[in-house]
C-alpha positions in Angstrom: 0.0 0.0 0.0 3.1 2.3 0.0 4.6 3.8 -3.1 8.4 3.8 -3.6 10.1 6.0 -6.1 13.5 4.9 -7.4 15.7 7.3 -9.3 17.9 5.4 -11.7 20.4 6.8 -14.2 19.2 6.7 -17.8 20.7 4.1 -20.1 22.7 5.3 -22.9 22.1 4.3 -26.5 19.0 2.8 -28.0 19.9 -0.8 -27.1 16.9 -3.0 -26.6 16.5 -4.3 -23.1 17.8 -7.9 -22.8 15.6 -10.8 -22.5 15.3 -12.0 -18.9 16.3 -15.6 -19.7 19.6 -14.3 -21.2 20.5 -12.5 -18.0 22.8 -14.7 -15.7 21.5 -15.7 -12.3 18.1 -14.0 -13.0 15.1 -16.0 -11.7 11.7 -16.2 -13.3 10.1 -14.4 -10.3 12.5 -11.5 -10.5 11.3 -8.3 -12.0 13.9 -6.5 -14.1 13.9 -2.9 -13.2 16.9 -1.5 -15.0 20.3 -2.3 -16.6 23.3 -0.5 -15.0 26.0 -0.1 -17.6 29.2 -2.1 -17.0 27.7 -3.3 -13.7 24.8 -5.6 -14.1 21.1 -5.6 -13.6 18.9 -4.3 -10.7 16.0 -6.6 -9.9 13.2 -6.7 -7.3 11.1 -9.5 -6.0 9.3 -10.5 -2.8 12.6 -10.9 -1.0 13.8 -7.4 -1.7 16.3 -5.7 -3.9 19.2 -7.5 -5.5 22.0 -6.8 -8.0 22.9 -9.3 -10.7 26.4 -8.6 -12.0 27.6 -9.4 -15.4 31.5 -9.6 -15.2 33.4 -10.8 -18.3 35.1 -14.2 -18.1 38.6 -12.9 -18.8 38.3 -10.6 -15.8 37.2 -13.5 -13.6 40.1 -15.6 -14.7 42.5 -12.7 -14.2 41.2 -12.3 -10.6 41.4 -16.0 -9.9 45.0 -16.1 -11.2 46.0 -13.2 -9.1 44.4 -14.9 -6.0 46.2 -18.1 -6.8 49.6 -16.3 -7.2 49.0 -14.6 -3.9 48.2 -17.9 -2.2 51.3 -19.5 -3.8 53.5 -16.6 -2.7 52.1 -16.8 0.9 52.6 -20.5 1.0 56.2 -20.2 -0.3 57.0 -17.5 2.3 55.5 -19.6 5.1 57.4 -22.6 3.8 60.7 -20.7 3.9 60.0 -19.4 7.4 59.0 -22.9 8.6 62.2 -24.4 7.0 64.4 -21.8 8.8 62.6 -22.6 12.1 63.0 -26.4 11.5 66.7 -26.0 10.7 67.3 -24.0 13.8 65.5 -26.6 16.0 67.3 -29.5 14.4 70.6 -27.7 14.7 70.1 -27.0 18.4 68.6 -30.4 19.2 70.6 -32.8 17.0 73.5 -31.3 15.1 75.2 -29.4 18.0 75.1 -32.3 20.4 76.5 -34.6 17.7 79.3 -32.1 17.0 80.2 -32.1 20.7 80.3 -35.9 20.7 82.5 -35.8 17.6 84.9 -33.4 19.2 85.0 -35.5 22.4 85.7 -38.7 20.4 88.5 -36.8 18.5 90.0 -35.8 21.9 89.9 -39.4 23.0 91.7 -40.4 19.8 94.4 -37.9 20.8 94.8 -39.4 24.3 92.7 -36.8 26.2 90.4 -38.6 28.6 89.3 -35.6 30.6 86.3 -34.5 28.5 82.9 -35.3 30.0 79.6 -34.6 28.2 76.7 -33.2 30.3 73.6 -35.5 29.9 70.5 -33.3 30.1 68.1 -35.4 27.9 66.7 -38.9 27.8 66.5 -39.4 24.1 68.9 -41.3 21.8 71.4 -38.4 22.0 71.3 -38.5 25.8 71.8 -42.3 25.8 74.7 -41.8 23.5 76.3 -39.1 25.7 75.8 -41.3 28.8 77.4 -44.2 27.0 80.4 -42.0 26.0 80.8 -40.9 29.7 80.8 -44.6 30.8 83.4 -45.4 28.1 85.6 -42.6 29.3 85.4 -43.8 32.9 86.2 -47.4 31.8 89.2 -46.1 29.7 90.5 -44.1 32.7 90.3 -47.2 34.9 92.1 -49.3 32.3 94.7 -46.6 31.8 95.3 -46.5 35.6 95.6 -50.3 35.6 98.1 -50.2 32.7 100.2 -47.6 34.5 100.2 -49.7 37.6 101.2 -52.8 35.7 104.0 -50.9 33.9 105.3 -49.6 37.2 105.2 -53.2 38.6 107.0 -54.4 35.5 109.7 -51.7 35.9 110.1 -52.7 39.6 110.2 -56.3 38.6 112.9 -55.7 36.1 114.9 -53.7 38.7 114.5 -56.6 41.2 115.5 -59.1 38.5 118.7 -57.1 37.7 119.5 -56.8 41.4 118.8 -60.5 41.9 121.1 -61.4 39.0 123.9 -59.3 40.4 123.3 -60.5 43.9 123.2 -64.1 42.8 126.6 -63.8 41.1 128.2 -62.2 44.2 126.5 -64.7 46.5 127.8 -67.6 44.4 131.4 -66.3 44.8 130.9 -65.5 48.5 129.4 -68.9 49.1 132.6 -70.6 47.7 134.7 -68.5 50.2 132.4 -69.4 53.1 132.6 -73.1 52.2 136.4 -72.9 52.3 136.3 -71.1 55.7 133.8 -73.7 57.2 135.8 -76.6 55.8 139.1 -75.4 57.3 137.5 -74.4 60.6 136.1 -78.0 60.8 139.5 -79.5 60.1 141.1 -77.3 62.7 138.5 -78.2 65.3 139.1 -81.9 64.7 142.9 -81.4 65.3 142.3 -79.6 68.7 141.7 -81.5 72.0 138.3 -81.0 73.7 138.3 -78.2 76.2 140.8 -76.1 74.3 140.1 -72.4 74.3 141.0 -72.2 70.7 138.4 -74.8 69.9 135.7 -72.5 71.4 136.8 -69.7 69.1 136.7 -72.0 66.1 133.1 -73.0 67.2 132.1 -69.3 67.2 133.6 -68.9 63.7 131.7 -72.0 62.5 128.4 -70.6 63.9 128.8 -67.2 62.3 129.9 -68.8 59.0 126.9 -71.1 58.9 124.6 -68.1 59.6 126.3 -66.2 56.8 125.9 -69.2 54.5 122.2 -69.2 55.3 122.0 -65.6 54.3 123.8 -66.4 51.1 121.4 -69.2 50.5 118.5 -66.7 50.8 120.1 -64.4 48.4 120.6 -67.2 45.9 117.0 -68.3 46.4 115.9 -64.7 45.8 117.9 -64.6 42.6 116.3 -67.9 41.5 119.6 -69.7 41.4 118.7 -72.1 44.2 116.0 -74.8 43.7 113.1 -75.0 46.1 113.7 -77.5 48.9 110.5 -78.5 50.6 110.7 -80.4 53.9 109.1 -80.9 57.3 110.1 -77.8 59.3 109.6 -76.9 63.0 108.2 -73.4 62.8 109.3 -72.4 66.3 113.0 -73.3 65.6 112.7 -71.4 62.3 111.5 -68.2 64.0 114.1 -68.5 66.7 116.8 -68.8 64.1 115.4 -65.8 62.1 115.5 -63.7 65.3 119.3 -64.3 65.6 119.7 -63.0 62.1 117.4 -60.0 62.8 119.4 -58.9 65.8 122.3 -57.9 63.6 120.1 -55.7 61.4 117.6 -54.1 63.8 118.6 -51.4 66.3 119.2 -52.4 69.8 116.4 -50.1 71.1 113.8 -52.4 69.5 113.0 -55.6 71.5 112.2 -58.7 69.5 109.9 -61.1 71.4 108.6 -64.5 70.5 106.0 -66.8 72.1 104.5 -70.1 70.9 102.3 -72.9 72.1 103.9 -75.9 73.7 102.7 -78.1 70.8 102.8 -76.8 67.3 102.5 -79.1 64.3 105.4 -79.0 61.8 104.9 -77.5 58.4 105.9 -78.6 54.9 107.8 -75.7 53.4 111.1 -74.3 52.1 113.1 -73.2 55.1 114.9 -70.4 53.2 111.7 -68.9 51.8 109.8 -69.1 55.1 112.8 -67.4 56.9 112.8 -64.7 54.2 109.1 -64.0 54.9 109.7 -63.7 58.6 112.7 -61.4 58.1 110.8 -59.2 55.7 107.8 -58.9 58.0 110.0 -57.9 61.0 112.0 -55.5 58.9 108.8 -53.8 57.7 107.6 -53.5 61.3 111.0 -52.0 62.3 110.8 -49.4 59.5 107.2 -48.5 60.6 108.6 -47.5 64.0 110.6 -44.7 62.2 113.6 -45.0 64.5 111.6 -45.0 67.8 112.2 -47.6 70.5 109.5 -50.3 70.8 108.8 -54.0 70.7 108.2 -56.5 67.8 106.3 -59.5 69.1 105.7 -62.7 67.1 103.2 -65.2 68.4 102.8 -68.7 66.9 99.5 -70.5 67.4 97.4 -73.2 65.8 94.4 -71.9 63.9 91.4 -73.9 62.7 90.2 -72.4 59.5 86.5 -73.1 58.7 84.9 -72.6 55.3 82.2 -70.2 56.6 84.9 -68.0 58.1 87.2 -67.9 55.0 87.4 -64.5 53.2 89.1 -66.0 50.1 87.5 -69.4 49.4 90.0 -70.2 46.7 93.1 -69.4 48.7 93.0 -72.1 51.4 91.4 -75.4 52.1 89.5 -75.7 55.4 91.7 -77.3 58.1 94.3 -76.6 60.8 97.0 -74.1 60.1 
């Protein structure tokens, strides 16, 4: 019931109005009001006003191509930015840790075992770094063992050289002692019992025999004397060792010895056991650092039981 006046620009030219069916997107219920040059058609229906545009195809294709180019350009820029970000992440998370591992391994090849890699991750790189640190620790331990073995080898070579030299000297000295003991025995046989000269010769024989025992130890140490195992009274062996020690240990150090009334004999090399006793007492004397004191040796029987043994492969259970 209301009137609406629409002012439209007049169309130019005497072109006849187009047929509705030839107008794109124009429905049968639309009422063509006017044609707007280079824009389209203005229509009206029950739903209201609408504009039907008529754009040439080449313009549409041109706009579509421009849009595609823009999208491609944006995608390329985003791809380049994403690639840079990925390279930075990969470099910081993978390449740099691997480079540190490579430098550490190169240092190991040069003999430097002081490089440790901090493990701050639990992935494959972290596992590899932790394995490297374990390898370095193992190599350090092996290197320390090799150095200790080399030092032991040098000391062994020194002792071997000393033993060879001492063995040669002891062999010559043993020949001289044999001559002294033999002549002292012959002189003793020529003297009557109770002669004061005979007592002096007995002292010479005792000292010469002790000296011969020392020479036997030196020869055993130099591996020139064969092992001589026999049944030995350990108490007598210790008492004889104390006589030898009295000439080498200072007088301000007392050497005491006590033993059970009944001690079983042992099967051993007398010279080697005496050498052990002398070495133990000499080490004890050196531990005193020149001070006065007492070295006490006690000989007992000990029943070793399997459950009390620290080293199961060292001894068999029994009485020792």
